[in-house]
C-alpha positions in Angstrom: 7.4 -16.3 3.1 6.5 -19.0 5.6 5.3 -16.5 8.4 3.0 -14.7 5.7 1.9 -18.6 4.5 1.0 -19.3 8.0 -0.7 -16.2 9.0 -2.7 -15.5 5.7 -6.1 -16.6 7.2 -5.7 -14.8 10.7 -4.6 -11.4 8.5 -7.7 -11.7 6.3 -9.9 -12.2 9.2 -8.5 -9.0 11.0 -10.4 -7.2 8.1 -13.6 -8.6 9.7 -13.1 -7.3 13.3 -14.4 -3.6 14.2 -10.6 -1.7 14.5 -10.1 -3.8 11.4 -13.1 -2.0 9.7 -12.3 1.2 10.8 -8.4 0.6 9.3 -9.1 -0.2 6.2 -12.1 2.3 5.5 -9.7 4.7 6.6 -6.9 3.9 4.8 -8.6 3.2 1.3 -9.9 6.9 1.6 -7.2 8.2 2.1 -6.0 5.9 -0.9 -8.3 6.8 -3.2 -8.7 10.5 -2.1 -5.2 10.8 -3.7 -5.7 8.7 -6.8 -6.2 10.5 -9.7 -6.4 7.5 -12.1 -9.9 6.7 -12.3 -9.8 3.3 -14.2 -7.2 1.3 -17.0 -5.3 -1.5 -16.5 -4.1 -2.0 -12.4 -1.3 -3.9 -11.1 -1.9 -4.0 -6.9 1.7 -5.2 -6.3 1.8 -7.0 -3.1 -1.8 -8.0 -2.9 -2.2 -10.2 0.2 -5.1 -11.4 0.3 -7.0 -9.2 -2.5 -7.7 -6.3 -0.1 -7.1 -3.9 -2.5 -7.1 -6.0 -5.9 -10.7 -6.4 -5.0 -11.4 -2.9 -4.2 -9.8 -1.8 -7.6 -12.3 -4.0 -9.6 -14.8 -3.1 -7.8 -14.4 0.6 -9.1 -13.9 -0.9 -12.9 -10.1 -1.3 -13.2 -8.7 -4.0 -15.2 -6.4 -5.8 -12.1 -4.0 -8.3 -11.3 -2.5 -8.7 -8.1 1.1 -10.0 -7.4 2.3 -11.5 -4.6 4.9 -13.9 -3.0 2.6 -15.6 -0.6 0.8 -18.5 -1.9 -0.9 -18.6 1.2 -2.3 -15.1 0.8 -2.6 -16.1 -2.9 -5.1 -18.9 -2.2 -7.3 -16.5 -0.3 -7.1 -13.8 -3.2 -8.3 -16.1 -6.0 -11.2 -17.8 -3.9 -12.6 -14.4 -4.1 -12.5 -14.5 -7.7 -9.7 -12.5 -8.5 -6.7 -12.2 -11.1 -3.5 -13.0 -8.6 -0.5 -14.3 -9.8 2.8 -15.6 -7.5 5.6 -13.0 -8.7 8.7 -11.2 -7.4 8.5 -7.5 -7.3 12.4 -7.2 -8.1 11.5 -8.3 -11.2 7.9 -7.8 -12.6 6.7 -10.6 -14.9 5.5 -7.6 -17.2 6.3 -5.7 -20.5 7.2 -2.0 -20.1 4.9 0.4 -19.9 2.0 -2.4 -18.9 -0.4 0.0 -16.6 -2.1 3.3 -16.0 -1.9 2.5 -12.3 0.3 0.6 -9.9 -0.7 0.6 -6.3 1.5 -1.4 -3.2 0.0 -1.2 0.1 1.9 -2.7 3.1 4.5 -4.4 1.4 7.3 -2.2 1.2 8.3 -2.3 4.8 8.9 -6.0 3.9 11.2 -5.3 1.5 14.8 -4.9 1.3 16.1 -2.8 -1.9 13.2 -0.2 -2.3 15.1 1.6 -5.3 14.6 -1.9 -7.5 11.6 -2.1 -6.9 10.7 1.2 -8.2 12.7 1.0 -11.2 10.6 -2.1 -11.8 7.4 0.2 -11.4 8.8 2.6 -13.2 9.3 0.5 -15.9 6.3 -1.6 -16.3 4.2 2.5 -15.8 2.9 4.0 -19.1 3.8 7.3 -19.5 1.7 9.8 -17.3 1.0 6.6 -15.1 0.6 6.7 -11.5 2.1 4.8 -8.4 0.8 5.2 -5.0 2.8 3.4 -2.1 0.9 2.7 1.2 3.6 1.8 4.1 3.2 1.8 8.2 4.9 4.9 9.8 7.2 3.4 12.7 7.3 7.2 14.9 3.3 6.8 15.2 1.8 6.0 18.5 0.0 2.9 17.0 3.4 1.0 15.7 5.1 1.7 18.6 3.1 -0.2 20.6 3.4 -2.9 18.2 6.9 -3.1 17.9 7.2 -3.5 21.2 4.6 -6.5 21.5 6.3 -7.6 18.6 9.6 -8.2 21.0 7.3 -10.6 23.1 5.2 -12.1 20.4 6.0 -13.0 16.8 3.9 -10.6 14.4 4.9 -9.4 10.9 6.4 -5.9 12.9 9.2 -7.7 13.8 10.2 -8.1 10.2 9.2 -4.6 9.2 11.0 -1.7 8.0 9.4 1.5 8.4 9.3 4.6 6.5 8.7 8.4 7.2 6.7 10.8 4.4 9.8 12.7 3.5 11.8 9.5 3.1 9.4 7.5 1.2 8.7 11.1 -1.2 12.9 11.0 -1.7 12.3 7.4 -2.5 9.8 8.1 -5.5 11.5 11.5 -6.1 15.0 9.7 -7.1 13.2 6.9 -9.2 12.0 9.4 -11.5 8.4 10.0 -10.7 7.1 13.1 -10.7 4.0 15.5 -9.0 5.1 13.7 -5.5 3.2 14.0 -2.7 2.1 12.3 0.6 -0.4 11.8 3.4 -1.2 10.0 6.4 -4.1 8.6 8.9 -4.1 6.6 12.1 -3.6 8.8 14.7 -4.1 6.7 17.7 -2.9 3.7 18.9 -4.8 0.2 17.7 -6.6 0.3 21.2 -8.2 3.8 20.9 -11.9 2.9 22.0 -13.8 5.8 20.2 -13.4 5.0 16.2 -15.9 7.9 15.4 -13.8 10.7 17.2 -10.5 8.7 15.3 -12.6 9.1 11.7 -12.9 12.8 12.3 -9.4 13.6 13.3 -8.3 11.3 10.2 -10.2 13.7 8.0 -8.8 16.8 9.3 -5.3 16.2 9.7 -4.2 13.8 7.4 -1.9 16.2 5.4 -1.2 18.7 8.3 0.0 15.9 10.6 0.8 13.3 8.5 3.9 12.7 9.9 2.3 10.8 13.2 0.2 9.0 11.1 0.1 5.1 12.0 -0.3 4.9 7.8 1.3 7.1 5.0 0.4 7.3 1.6 2.7 8.7 -1.2 2.0 9.0 -4.8 3.5 9.9 -7.5 3.2 10.2 -11.9 5.4 8.5 -14.4 6.9 11.7 -16.9 4.5 12.0 -19.9 6.0 12.0 -23.5 6.6 15.4 -25.0 4.0 14.8 -27.6 1.3 13.8 -24.4 2.1 17.5 -22.7 -0.7 20.4 -23.2 
C-alpha cells in the first residue's frame, strides 16, 4: 500500500492526459454497456481515487467506495465521495447489501481472488450483479508496460494479469451465473491515432477480447426461487 499511497496524485493526474482520457472513456463505455443494473446500492471495490465511484454517483447509484490505500482515499474523498478504508478479503458490510459490485483494476493486486469473490457474492443481493475489470497481460499495451517495469518501478511490477477465460472461470466457480466477458484497448500506449483506436475498440470488443489491454467480466448472483419468472 505504501507504493499506491506514493503514486496517488500521479495516478489521478494521468486520467487528464490525452491517452488517459481515451483509456478512461473507452473502458467506461465497455463497463456501462455490459452492466444491466441501472440503479440501487453499489460498491466500488478498490475505488482508488474515486474515478468509477464518481461515475456511479453521476448515474444515480447510492454508491460507496472501498480501498486499502489511504493516499488514494484522500483524493477520492476530496471529490465529495463516500469512500472508506477496508479489506477486500473481509468486506465490512452485511450479507445482501448491494445491487451491484464493480471492481476495476483491483484484482491484479490481490493474492486470493477466490476469497474476494466469495465476499462479493456474500454482500450482493439475490439477482445482484458483479463486474470485474482487469488488465490483460497478453496485450501489446501491457507487454510494453511490463518490460518498462523491469527498469522503472511501476504498479505493473506487482500485478498479476488474467485472461478473459480465467476471469470467467473464477466467477463461475464462485457461483455466479450468466457470466460473459469482453475487451478493449487493442493498440499500445504510444499509438498516435486514437480516433482509429476507438473505432476498432467498438467493433472488436467481443470477437477480439483476448487481445484487449482491458478486459471486463460480469456475472449475476442467482435469484431466489420466488423471484424467478
